[in-house]
DOTIMAR-606624 format. One line per field, with one value per atom (N, C-alpha, C): y, z, x. Coordinates in steps of 0.05 Angstrom, whole numbers, always signed. Example, Ala and Ser with C-alpha at 12.3 -4.5 7.8 and 13.67 -1.06 7.14 Angstrom:
BEGIN
c2 = (-114,-90,-66,-45,-21,+1)
c3 = (+156,+156,+156,+142,+143,+157)
c1 = (+264,+246,+264,+257,+273,+258)
// end
This chain:
BEGIN
c2 = (+174,+172,+158,+138,+123,+140,+135,+150,+142,+161,+154,+148,+133,+127,+149,+147,+168,+168,+146,+144,+148,+137,+137,+152,+164,+174,+150,+131,+106,+83,+63,+40,+20,+0,-18,-32,-38,-53,-35,-9,+9,+16,+20,+28,+57,+76,+104,+108,+129,+136,+137,+132,+129,+152,+177,+200,+202,+198,+199,+175,+152,+129,+133,+145,+150,+170,+193,+214,+204,+190,+179,+159,+143,+123,+137,+158,+172,+186,+194,+205,+185,+160,+139,+133,+135,+130,+150,+175,+196,+188,+174,+164,+140,+123,+98,+105,+128,+136,+142,+149,+155,+132,+107,+84,+79,+93,+89,+101,+116,+126,+102,+80,+56,+44,+37,+26,+46,+72,+92,+93,+92,+92,+65,+43,+17,+17,+27,+28,+46,+67,+85,+71,+55,+40,+21,+10,-10,+3,+29,+44,+32,+28,+17,+39,+30,+48,+58,+79,+90,+68,+52,+30,+10,+2,-17,-6,+20,+33,+34,+42,+44,+16,-4,-32,-41,-35,-42,-29,-3,+11,-1,-7,-18,-45,-62,-89,-87,-69,-65,-55,-36,-25,-46,-63,-84,-103,-111,-129,-115,-90,-75,-71,-65,-61,-87,-109,-134,-142,-138,-145,-129,-103,-86,-96,-105,-115,-140,-159,-185,-181,-163,-158,-148,-130,-116,-129,-141,-155,-179,-194,-217,-240,-257,-281,-302,-325,-345,-352,-354,-364,-343,-320,-301,-272,-254,-226,-219,-197,-190,-176,-164,-148,-122,-111,-85,-66,-40,-21,-22,-36,-41,-45,-24,-27,-36,-46,-54,-32,-30,-11,-25,-13,-23,-20,-42,-42,-38,-22,-17,-40,-59,-80,-97,-101,-119,-104,-77,-61,-69,-67,-72,-101,-120,-148,-154,-141,-144,-134,-112,-102,-122,-133,-153,-177,-186,-209,-202,-178,-170,-170,-160,-159,-187,-206,-233,-249,-247,-264,-251,-224,-210,-211,-199,-198,-225,-246,-273,-282,-277,-285,-268,-242,-226,-235,-241,-250,-277,-295,-321,-319,-303,-301,-286,-266,-253,-272,-289,-309,-327,-337,-354,-339,-314,-298,-295,-291,-289,-315,-338,-364,-369,-360,-363,-347,-322,-306,-320,-333,-347,-371,-384,-407,-399,-375,-365,-357,-351,-340,-358,-384,-401,-400,-393,-392,-371,-350,-328,-339,-359,-370,-379,-384,-395,-373,-347,-325,-311,-321,-307,-302,-322,-320,-301,-294,-277,-249,-241,-214,-201,-194,-179,-151,-136,-110,-91,-90,-70,-75,-100,-106,-100,-105,-98,-68,-52,-23,-15,-29,-22,-27,-50,-56,-35,-26,-5,+21,+28,+51,+50,+26,+23,+23,+17,+20,+49,+67,+96,+104,+94,+101,+92,+70,+59,+76,+95,+113,+141,+144,+171,+179,+161,+169,+178,+163,+171,+197,+200,+224,+249,+248,+272,+280,+260,+267,+280,+269,+281,+309,+312,+337,+360,+354,+375,+375,+361,+362,+347,+328,+313,+288,+284,+261,+243,+255,+240,+249,+231,+237,+261,+280,+304,+327,+324,+346,+369,+394,+417,+422,+432,+438,+467,+472,+499,+511,+537,+550,+546,+546,+542,+515,+494,+467,+466,+479,+480,+494,+516,+531,+514,+500,+484,+461,+448,+426,+435,+457,+467,+476,+490,+499,+476,+455,+432,+418,+414,+400,+416,+442,+459,+458,+461,+461,+434,+412,+385,+380,+388,+383,+401,+427,+445,+436,+426,+416,+392,+376,+352,+360,+379,+387,+405,+424,+444,+438,+422,+415,+395,+394,+374,+363,+338,+326,+323,+335,+332,+343,+366,+378,+359,+347,+328,+303,+292,+268,+272,+296,+301,+319,+319,+336,+332,+307,+301,+313,+309,+320,+350,+362,+392,+401,+387,+394,+389,+367,+360,+380,+386,+404,+433,+443,+470,+471,+450,+449,+448,+432,+430,+457,+471,+497,+517,+517,+534,+527,+501,+492,+501,+500,+509,+539,+554,+583,+589,+575,+581,+568,+546,+532,+525,+542,+538,+512,+501,+477,+453,+454,+433,+434,+459,+462,+454,+461,+454,+424,+410,+381,+369,+380,+370,+375,+399,+406,+387,+378,+360,+333,+327,+301,+300,+320,+322,+297,+285,+262,+235,+236,+212,+205,+180,+173,+173,+180,+179,+150,+133,+105,+87,+66,+46,+20,-2,-28,-36,-50,-59,-76,-73,-88,-115,-136,-163,-170,-164,-171,-200,-208,-237,-247,-230,-239,-244,-234,-237,-266,-282,-310,-329,-317,-333,-329,-350,-349,-365,-356,-371,-368,-386,-387,-390,-381,-383,-391,-415,-424,-407,-394,-376,-352,-344,-321,-328,-354,-363,-352,-353,-344,-314,-296,-268,-262,-276,-271,-283,-304,-315,-295,-283,-263,-239,-230,-207,-215,-240,-250,-250,-259,-259,-230,-213,-185,-172,-178,-167,-177,-202,-213,-199,-194,-180,-151,-138,-111,-111,-130,-132,-140,-157,-165,-140,-122,-98,-80,-78,-61,-72,-99,-111,-108,-110,-105,-77,-58,-30,-26,-38,-36,-47,-69,-81,-63,-52,-34,-9,+2,+26,+20,-3,-10,-21,-36,-49,-43,-18,-11,-24,-35,-48,-76,-87,-113,-111,-130,-130,-144,-162,-176,-180,-187,-189,-213,-209,-230,-239,-262,-270,-282,-289,-300,-281,-256,-238,-230,-230,-225,-247,-272,-294,-292,-287,-285,-261,-240,-216,-222,-237,-244,-263,-280,-297,-279,-259,-240,-225,-217,-202,-219,-244,-262,-268,-272,-277,-253,-229,-204,-202,-209,-208,-228,-253,-273,-264,-251,-242,-220,-203,-182,-195,-216,-230,-244,-255,-268,-248,-225,-204,-192,-190,-177,-149,-144,-118,-121,-99,-100,-112,-124,-135,-114,-122,-104,-110,-92,-94,-78,-83,-68,-40,-20,+8,+19,+27,+39,+66,+82,+109,+109,+90,+90,+82,+64,+56,+80,+95,+120,+140,+143,+162,+154,+128,+118,+126,+122,+128,+158,+174,+203,+216,+205,+216,+203,+182,+167,+155,+147,+134,+108,+86,+60,+39,+47,+28,+13,-13,-30,-27,-18,-15,+8,+26,+47,+35,+15,+2,-14,-26,-41,-22,+0,+19,+32,+37,+47,+28,+2,-19,-19,-16,-14,+10,+33,+57,+53,+40,+36,+18,-2,-20,-5,+12,+28,+48,+60,+80,+67,+42,+28,+30,+35,+37,+65,+85,+113,+126,+120,+129,+159,+176,+205,+214,+204,+212,+203,+179,+168,+185,+193,+209,+236,+248,+274,+270,+249,+245,+239,+224,+216,+240,+262,+287,+306,+297,+314,+322,+347,+357,+341,+335,+318,+330,+356,+367,+362,+363,+358,+329,+311,+282,+277,+289,+285,+294,+317,+327,+308,+296,+278,+253,+243,+219,+225,+248,+256,+258,+269,+271,+243,+224,+197,+182,+185,+171,+180,+205,+216,+201,+196,+182,+154,+140,+113,+112,+130,+130,+135,+154,+161,+139,+127,+105,+82,+75,+54,+60,+85,+93,+91,+100,+98,+69,+51,+23,+11,+19,+8,+15,+40,+48,+48,+32,+31,+14,-5,-23,-13,-25,-19,-25,-7,-9,-23,-35,-47,-47,-55,-55,-75,-97,-117,-104,-90,-76,-54,-41,-20,-30,-52,-63,-77,-90,-102,-80,-59,-37,-21,-14,+3,-9,-34,-47,-52,-61,-66,-40,-19,+7,+17,+14,+23,+9,-17,-32,-30,-27,-24,+2,+24,+50,+51,+35,+35,+26,+9,+0,+22,+43,+66,+86,+89,+108,+98,+72,+60,+37,+42,+19,+9,+27,+18,-2,+2,-16,-44,-47,-74,-86,-70,-80,-95,-88,-102,-124,-128,-148,-176,-197,-225,-229,-249,-255,-260,-274,-280,-255,-234,-209,-193,-194,-180,-191,-216,-228,-215,-208,-197,-166,-154,-125,-114,-112,-104,-76,-71,-48,-43,-18,-14,-31,-35,-50,-80,-95,-124,-128,-111,-114,-111,-89,-84,-106,-115,-136,-162,-171,-196,-193,-171,-167,-166,-152,-149,-176,-193,-220,-236,-236,-252,-243,-217,-206,-210,-208,-212,-241,-260,-288,-293,-281,-285,-274,-249,-236,-247,-262,-274,-302,-312,-338,-339,-316,-315,-322,-311,-317,-347,-358,-386,-404,-397,-413,-411,-387,-384,-401,-403,-419,-449,-457,-485,-492,-474,-480,-480,-463,-463,-488,-503,-529,-550)
c3 = (+595,+586,+607,+597,+616,+627,+652,+664,+652,+644,+633,+655,+647,+665,+666,+683,+684,+659,+645,+622,+596,+593,+568,+570,+548,+545,+544,+527,+526,+523,+541,+541,+519,+516,+494,+492,+515,+514,+519,+525,+529,+503,+505,+481,+485,+470,+472,+466,+476,+469,+438,+428,+399,+383,+392,+376,+375,+398,+398,+383,+385,+371,+341,+331,+302,+293,+307,+300,+303,+325,+329,+307,+299,+278,+251,+246,+221,+220,+243,+244,+235,+242,+233,+203,+194,+166,+149,+158,+143,+138,+158,+154,+135,+138,+121,+92,+86,+59,+44,+59,+47,+30,+39,+25,-2,-7,-32,-56,-51,-73,-87,-73,-86,-108,-102,-124,-147,-140,-161,-179,-166,-182,-197,-185,-197,-223,-220,-243,-266,-258,-278,-293,-279,-292,-313,-309,-327,-346,-345,-362,-360,-335,-330,-336,-343,-346,-319,-319,-294,-279,-293,-280,-267,-281,-270,-246,-248,-226,-201,-204,-181,-169,-186,-176,-160,-170,-157,-129,-128,-102,-84,-94,-77,-66,-82,-72,-52,-56,-37,-10,-12,+13,+28,+13,+26,+41,+29,+43,+67,+65,+87,+109,+102,+122,+138,+123,+136,+154,+143,+159,+184,+183,+207,+228,+219,+238,+252,+235,+246,+265,+257,+274,+301,+303,+328,+344,+331,+347,+361,+347,+359,+362,+341,+342,+359,+365,+382,+374,+347,+338,+322,+317,+299,+308,+306,+313,+339,+340,+363,+385,+378,+397,+404,+385,+388,+366,+371,+350,+329,+308,+288,+260,+248,+222,+199,+178,+154,+133,+116,+94,+70,+47,+24,+29,+28,+36,+12,+15,-8,-13,+6,+3,-23,-29,-52,-78,-78,-101,-126,-125,-149,-159,-140,-147,-159,-149,-160,-189,-194,-222,-240,-230,-246,-253,-233,-237,-258,-258,-278,-306,-308,-334,-344,-326,-335,-341,-324,-328,-323,-323,-319,-290,-285,-258,-246,-261,-248,-235,-247,-235,-210,-211,-187,-164,-170,-149,-137,-154,-144,-127,-135,-120,-94,-93,-68,-48,-58,-41,-29,-45,-35,-14,-19,+0,+27,+25,+50,+65,+51,+64,+77,+64,+75,+101,+101,+125,+148,+142,+162,+172,+154,+162,+180,+177,+193,+221,+225,+250,+274,+273,+296,+306,+288,+295,+317,+318,+337,+366,+372,+399,+409,+391,+399,+401,+399,+397,+424,+445,+471,+480,+476,+486,+470,+446,+429,+427,+443,+442,+470,+479,+504,+500,+522,+522,+502,+502,+485,+456,+448,+419,+413,+431,+427,+422,+439,+435,+408,+399,+373,+351,+353,+332,+331,+354,+355,+343,+349,+337,+307,+297,+268,+254,+268,+257,+249,+267,+261,+239,+240,+220,+192,+190,+164,+149,+162,+148,+142,+149,+145,+115,+98,+69,+59,+64,+55,+68,+94,+108,+98,+95,+87,+58,+40,+12,+9,+24,+23,+36,+58,+72,+54,+36,+17,-9,-10,-33,-57,-53,-75,-82,-107,-116,-134,-152,-170,-167,-174,-172,-190,-179,-194,-192,-177,-173,-158,-165,-151,-125,-105,-79,-80,-75,-75,-47,-45,-20,-6,-22,-11,+1,-11,+1,+28,+30,+55,+76,+69,+88,+97,+79,+85,+104,+97,+114,+142,+144,+171,+187,+173,+187,+198,+181,+190,+213,+211,+233,+259,+257,+280,+294,+279,+290,+303,+290,+300,+327,+327,+351,+374,+369,+390,+401,+384,+393,+412,+405,+422,+448,+446,+470,+489,+479,+495,+500,+482,+484,+505,+514,+533,+523,+532,+525,+495,+484,+456,+438,+446,+429,+426,+447,+446,+430,+435,+421,+391,+383,+355,+343,+354,+344,+315,+306,+278,+259,+266,+249,+248,+271,+272,+254,+255,+238,+209,+202,+174,+162,+176,+165,+162,+182,+179,+157,+156,+135,+107,+104,+78,+71,+90,+85,+75,+88,+79,+51,+46,+19,-3,+3,-16,-22,-2,-6,-20,-12,-23,-50,-56,-81,-93,-108,-119,-135,-145,-161,-146,-119,-103,-106,-105,-109,-137,-157,-184,-188,-174,-176,-165,-143,-132,-151,-163,-182,-206,-213,-237,-232,-207,-201,-205,-218,-221,-234,-253,-267,-252,-231,-215,-200,-202,-188,-158,-145,-115,-105,-118,-110,-134,-129,-150,-138,-150,-141,-156,-144,-158,-182,-203,-228,-227,-231,-231,-260,-270,-297,-300,-325,-331,-316,-312,-298,-269,-258,-229,-222,-240,-234,-242,-249,-257,-237,-231,-215,-229,-227,-239,-221,-224,-208,-226,-216,-231,-211,-215,-196,-197,-219,-221,-204,-196,-179,-150,-144,-116,-97,-105,-88,-81,-101,-94,-77,-82,-66,-37,-35,-8,+8,-6,+7,+17,+0,+8,+30,+30,+51,+78,+78,+103,+112,+93,+100,+110,+98,+107,+135,+141,+167,+188,+182,+201,+206,+184,+188,+206,+200,+217,+245,+248,+275,+290,+277,+290,+297,+279,+284,+308,+309,+331,+357,+357,+381,+391,+372,+379,+390,+377,+386,+415,+420,+447,+467,+460,+479,+485,+465,+469,+485,+478,+490,+518,+524,+550,+561,+567,+576,+603,+617,+642,+639,+615,+610,+613,+628,+633,+610,+597,+574,+553,+529,+506,+510,+506,+506,+476,+469,+441,+431,+448,+439,+421,+430,+411,+387,+390,+366,+345,+354,+336,+322,+338,+327,+308,+314,+297,+270,+270,+245,+228,+242,+227,+213,+227,+216,+192,+195,+174,+149,+152,+129,+116,+133,+122,+106,+115,+101,+74,+74,+49,+29,+38,+21,+11,+29,+21,+0,+2,-19,-46,-47,-72,-82,-64,-73,-84,-72,-82,-108,-112,-135,-129,-104,-96,-92,-84,-77,-49,-44,-18,+4,+27,+50,+72,+90,+111,+136,+159,+183,+180,+192,+188,+212,+207,+227,+236,+216,+222,+242,+238,+255,+284,+287,+314,+327,+312,+323,+331,+315,+322,+348,+351,+376,+400,+398,+420,+426,+404,+407,+420,+414,+424,+450,+458,+483,+481,+456,+452,+438,+453,+442,+440,+443,+442,+415,+417,+393,+377,+391,+377,+357,+360,+340,+313,+315,+291,+278,+294,+284,+268,+280,+267,+242,+244,+221,+198,+204,+184,+171,+187,+177,+158,+167,+151,+124,+125,+101,+82,+92,+76,+62,+77,+66,+45,+51,+32,+6,+6,-18,-40,-32,-52,-59,-50,-55,-67,-93,-107,-106,-107,-108,-81,-59,-33,-29,-38,-35,-52,-76,-94,-81,-67,-53,-31,-15,+8,-2,-24,-35,-47,-52,-63,-41,-17,+5,-1,+2,-5,+8,-8,+2,+27,+29,+53,+78,+75,+98,+107,+88,+95,+107,+95,+106,+134,+141,+168,+187,+179,+196,+202,+182,+185,+203,+200,+217,+246,+250,+277,+290,+275,+286,+289,+269,+269,+292,+299,+320,+346,+352,+377,+376,+354,+351,+356,+344,+347,+376,+389,+416,+436,+431,+449,+448,+424,+421,+434,+431,+443,+474,+485,+514,+523,+508,+515,+512,+491,+486,+509,+519,+539,+567,+571,+598,+617,+607,+625,+626,+644,+647,+621,+613,+587,+589,+567,+566,+538,+534,+507,+489,+499,+483,+469,+484,+472,+452,+458,+441,+412,+410,+384,+370,+385,+374,+361,+377,+367,+346,+350,+332,+304,+303,+277,+263,+277,+265,+254,+269,+261,+236,+236,+213,+187,+187,+163,+157,+177,+173,+158,+167,+154,+126,+123,+97,+74,+81,+60,+49,+66,+57,+43,+52,+40,+14,+12,-11,-24,-32,-44,-70,-85,-110,-105,-83,-76,-72,-56,-50,-74,-93,-117,-134,-131,-146,-130,-105,-88,-95,-86,-90,-78,-89,-80,-50,-39,-10,+7,-3,+11,+8,-16,-21,-4,+2,+19,+46,+58,+85,+84,+65,+65,+46,+56,+40,+48,+75,+85,+113,+124,+150,+173,+173,+195,+195,+174,+175,+176,+162,+163,+191,+204,+231,+250,+248,+265,+263,+238,+233,+244,+238,+246,+277,+290,+319,+332,+322,+334,+330,+306,+300,+317,+318,+332,+362,+372,+401,+409,+392,+397,+393,+372,+367,+389,+396,+417,+445,+447,+473,+477,+456,+458,+480,+484,+505,+533,+538,+563,+565,+543,+543,+549,+536,+540,+569,+581,+609,+627,+621,+638,+635,+611,+606,+620,+619,+631,+662,+672,+701,+713,+695,+704,+703)
c1 = (-497,-469,-452,-437,-421,-398,-392,-370,-343,-327,-301,-281,-260,-239,-219,-199,-178,-161,-160,-143,-158,-182,-197,-223,-231,-258,-278,-271,-286,-266,-269,-250,-258,-242,-244,-271,-283,-309,-333,-329,-351,-365,-391,-407,-415,-404,-412,-442,-454,-482,-484,-509,-513,-502,-508,-498,-468,-455,-426,-414,-427,-417,-416,-438,-438,-417,-415,-396,-368,-362,-335,-328,-348,-343,-338,-354,-350,-323,-313,-286,-265,-269,-251,-255,-281,-286,-271,-269,-255,-226,-213,-186,-186,-206,-208,-211,-225,-229,-203,-183,-157,-147,-152,-143,-157,-179,-194,-179,-158,-141,-128,-124,-111,-129,-154,-170,-175,-176,-179,-154,-130,-105,-103,-111,-110,-127,-151,-169,-158,-145,-133,-110,-95,-73,-83,-108,-119,-139,-142,-161,-190,-198,-225,-246,-270,-292,-302,-319,-329,-345,-360,-375,-357,-336,-317,-302,-295,-280,-298,-323,-341,-345,-346,-350,-325,-301,-277,-275,-282,-283,-303,-327,-349,-341,-330,-323,-300,-281,-260,-271,-290,-302,-318,-333,-348,-330,-308,-289,-277,-270,-258,-278,-303,-324,-331,-334,-339,-316,-291,-268,-265,-272,-272,-291,-315,-335,-325,-316,-307,-283,-265,-241,-249,-268,-273,-296,-315,-336,-323,-306,-293,-311,-312,-328,-312,-325,-311,-283,-278,-251,-236,-248,-235,-241,-222,-226,-213,-198,-182,-198,-222,-238,-223,-208,-196,-206,-203,-210,-188,-193,-172,-185,-195,-209,-192,-205,-192,-194,-174,-174,-160,-161,-147,-117,-102,-74,-56,-35,-16,+3,+5,+25,+21,-4,-11,-14,-12,-19,-3,+23,+40,+37,+36,+34,+6,-14,-41,-42,-29,-27,-13,+9,+23,+6,-10,-28,-49,-60,-80,-67,-43,-30,-24,-19,-12,-38,-58,-81,-108,-109,-134,-144,-167,-178,-183,-190,-193,-168,-144,-119,-113,-118,-114,-131,-156,-174,-165,-157,-148,-123,-104,-79,-83,-102,-108,-121,-139,-151,-130,-111,-89,-73,-67,-51,-66,-93,-108,-108,-111,-110,-83,-61,-35,-32,-43,-43,-57,-80,-95,-79,-64,-48,-25,-15,+8,-1,-27,-37,-31,-34,-29,+0,+18,+47,+51,+34,+37,+37,+22,+21,+48,+66,+92,+113,+105,+124,+129,+117,+118,+147,+164,+191,+209,+201,+218,+209,+189,+179,+180,+204,+206,+195,+191,+178,+191,+218,+231,+227,+224,+219,+190,+171,+143,+142,+156,+157,+168,+189,+201,+181,+166,+147,+125,+115,+95,+105,+130,+143,+143,+150,+153,+126,+104,+77,+73,+81,+79,+98,+123,+143,+134,+120,+112,+93,+80,+61,+72,+98,+111,+110,+118,+119,+92,+71,+44,+36,+42,+33,+47,+73,+88,+83,+82,+77,+49,+29,+3,+2,+17,+18,+27,+46,+56,+40,+17,+0,+10,+28,+40,+23,+18,+3,+20,+35,+52,+81,+99,+128,+135,+148,+157,+138,+115,+97,+111,+103,+114,+99,+113,+101,+92,+66,+55,+54,+57,+55,+28,+7,-20,-23,-10,-12,+2,+25,+40,+23,+10,-6,-30,-43,-67,-59,-36,-27,-20,-5,+3,-22,-40,-65,-81,-85,-100,-87,-61,-46,-47,-44,-44,-72,-93,-120,-126,-118,-123,-108,-83,-66,-76,-82,-91,-118,-135,-161,-157,-137,-131,-117,-99,-83,-99,-113,-127,-156,-167,-196,-201,-226,-235,-262,-267,-293,-296,-318,-324,-302,-291,-270,-246,-238,-215,-222,-246,-254,-257,-267,-273,-251,-227,-206,-199,-201,-194,-215,-241,-262,-260,-255,-252,-229,-207,-184,-189,-202,-208,-227,-248,-269,-258,-244,-233,-211,-195,-174,-186,-208,-221,-233,-245,-257,-236,-212,-191,-181,-180,-172,-191,-217,-238,-235,-226,-222,-196,-174,-148,-143,-157,-153,-180,-192,-219,-222,-200,-202,-215,-212,-224,-255,-265,-294,-303,-286,-292,-293,-275,-275,-300,-310,-335,-359,-359,-380,-380,-357,-354,-367,-375,-387,-417,-428,-457,-469,-455,-466,-461,-445,-441,-466,-476,-501,-498,-520,-520,-520,-535,-537,-531,-516,-510,-501,-510,-502,-476,-458,-434,-441,-425,-431,-417,-433,-421,-416,-392,-384,-378,-374,-368,-344,-324,-300,-304,-326,-331,-335,-345,-351,-328,-305,-282,-259,-245,-221,-199,-175,-153,-128,-109,-85,-60,-38,-13,+9,+20,+41,+65,+70,+94,+92,+67,+63,+60,+62,+57,+78,+104,+125,+122,+120,+117,+92,+70,+46,+50,+65,+72,+88,+108,+125,+108,+90,+73,+54,+44,+27,+41,+66,+82,+87,+94,+99,+73,+51,+25,+18,+24,+19,+36,+61,+79,+69,+59,+49,+24,+6,-18,-11,+9,+18,+27,+42,+50,+27,+7,-16,-33,-35,-51,-36,-9,+6,+2,+2,-3,-31,-50,-78,-81,-67,-69,-55,-32,-18,-34,-47,-63,-89,-102,-127,-125,-103,-100,-72,-66,-39,-31,-50,-44,-31,-32,-20,+10,+22,+51,+66,+52,+64,+43,+51,+33,+14,-12,-31,-34,-24,-22,-48,-67,-92,-108,-113,-127,-111,-84,-67,-71,-71,-75,-102,-123,-149,-152,-137,-137,-124,-103,-89,-107,-122,-142,-162,-172,-191,-179,-154,-141,-138,-129,-127,-154,-174,-201,-211,-206,-214,-200,-174,-159,-171,-176,-188,-216,-231,-258,-256,-236,-232,-227,-211,-206,-231,-247,-272,-291,-293,-312,-302,-276,-265,-255,-247,-235,-206,-193,-164,-161,-138,-133,-134,-145,-148,-128,-125,-105,-114,-102,-108,-97,-109,-102,-86,-61,-44,-54,-64,-73,-97,-115,-139,-131,-112,-103,-90,-74,-62,-82,-103,-125,-138,-143,-156,-139,-113,-95,-94,-93,-90,-115,-139,-163,-173,-158,-165,-193,-201,-227,-220,-220,-211,-233,-258,-280,-281,-281,-281,-307,-328,-353,-353,-334,-330,-321,-303,-294,-316,-334,-357,-375,-383,-401,-387,-361,-346,-347,-345,-347,-374,-395,-422,-426,-415,-417,-402,-379,-363,-379,-393,-409,-432,-446,-468,-457,-435,-424,-415,-410,-401,-423,-448,-469,-476,-460,-465,-440,-436,-411,-406,-427,-423,-411,-422,-413,-384,-378,-350,-331,-340,-323,-317,-337,-332,-312,-316,-297,-269,-267,-240,-226,-241,-229,-219,-220,-210,-181,-174,-148,-125,-105,-83,-69,-65,-52,-69,-95,-113,-110,-110,-107,-79,-59,-32,-29,-41,-40,-54,-76,-91,-74,-60,-44,-20,-7,+15,+5,-18,-30,-33,-43,-47,-21,-3,+23,+41,+40,+57,+53,+28,+21,+33,+31,+42,+72,+86,+115,+124,+112,+120,+111,+87,+78,+98,+107,+126,+153,+162,+188,+186,+164,+161,+162,+149,+150,+178,+192,+219,+238,+236,+256,+244,+223,+210,+226,+242,+258,+287,+302,+330,+345,+363,+376,+403,+413,+440,+450,+475,+487,+473,+464,+450,+426,+410,+387,+395,+417,+426,+432,+445,+452,+429,+412,+388,+370,+365,+348,+362,+387,+401,+404,+414,+418,+392,+372,+345,+334,+337,+326,+341,+367,+383,+373,+372,+365,+335,+318,+290,+284,+296,+292,+305,+326,+339,+321,+301,+283,+266,+261,+246,+264,+289,+308,+320,+324,+338,+323,+298,+283,+295,+309,+321,+344,+358,+380,+370,+348,+338,+324,+315,+303,+323,+349,+371,+384,+375,+387,+378,+392,+383,+356,+342,+314,+312,+332,+331,+332,+346,+347,+321,+310,+285,+262,+263,+242,+241,+264,+265,+264,+278,+281,+259,+235,+212,+201,+199,+185,+196,+196,+207,+196,+169,+157,+165,+160,+167,+197,+213,+242,+253,+245,+254,+246,+221,+211,+227,+232,+247,+275,+289,+316,+318,+300,+301,+298,+279,+275,+301,+312,+336,+360,+365,+388,+385,+361,+357,+364,+357,+363,+393,+405,+433,+451,+446,+462,+457,+435,+429,+441,+455,+468,+489,+502,+522,+511,+487,+473,+466,+457,+449,+474,+496,+521,+530,+528,+536,+519,+493,+476,+482,+489,+496,+522,+542,+568,+566,+547,+544,+533,+519,+507,+529)
// end
């Protein structure tokens, strides 16, 4: 077993022993499985058959698994070489449904491919961003990565699946119990206990849920007819692609938003993996965005939902102090293998919502605090106060008041989409705007 550093159990380039590598990777897979609720919900909206649903899930998993491997292995021109797995991303969900209603699965696939190619085209721009990302804005972006998963985490924590669901006392107890066990294992545990704190919390929380709410066990029993092994079904629509120029603008907007989200995730992964860096290294960020765009295009080519980098997994890496990129590689391999075992995936996807919510809160807490520490690490002034304050106000408003922005002009909707991209764009703009005074002073002094 390799000797750990003072900071990490396993550093970004270390390869854990085979047994630990598998278990640590499976711990990340448990978080990645959360995203499979999207293709399940998507299939339900379209009244797909069981065969079509399993195929949609399998193709989405294949794209996410391959993307995770490329992202973390780091090929010569693509991939960040950070622990940053891919999962089914919610950003494209509504627009993908619209595309299917307009032109069927071939149109959805074609537009997702275009969006992925657009993300890849945007990646080289990152190299030119060094001057507009001071430390305190990098910290803000990392904070917003954690903030962006609050809605999913809290609604799951209280056992909510659909709007208007009632909150049960048993769900609150299961969520609190899972979160407490996970956090205490991480705080008080050492070695294996600390590294596997999420698995410990998930398994104990699931056990309590099976006792407190027998319907979870009944749901698992109902899967008796689901096959253990199945190949994805290549239907007639799989070999067709179509495009719609009328949908190009909304898919372009989502591609830009997705790039900004992945940009934030990659910044967070770099900060967690290489805390010794004094400023952002944009080369792996650029290569990481190329990998993210490629994975999205691959999902469209396969016939799955668009994939995205996972904020929760990055937070888990930071919380457990295990940042080896090889964990993401093996997690990607496991995800690919599981794509052919629908029964096992169905069981994992039935994990109680409060248990999943507690795990996401655990991971997201680390992201938020890490970003805050970075933001306030330098000397503070009024300039930074208004850049951060105003960006934070309007960024959070997209989560609090989504109906307001849905009625706003198109130009406003392009920017005010989600807390992470909105805050990032505003912080960059305001930092440059409020800094004009300094530029003028320098010009006048000459």
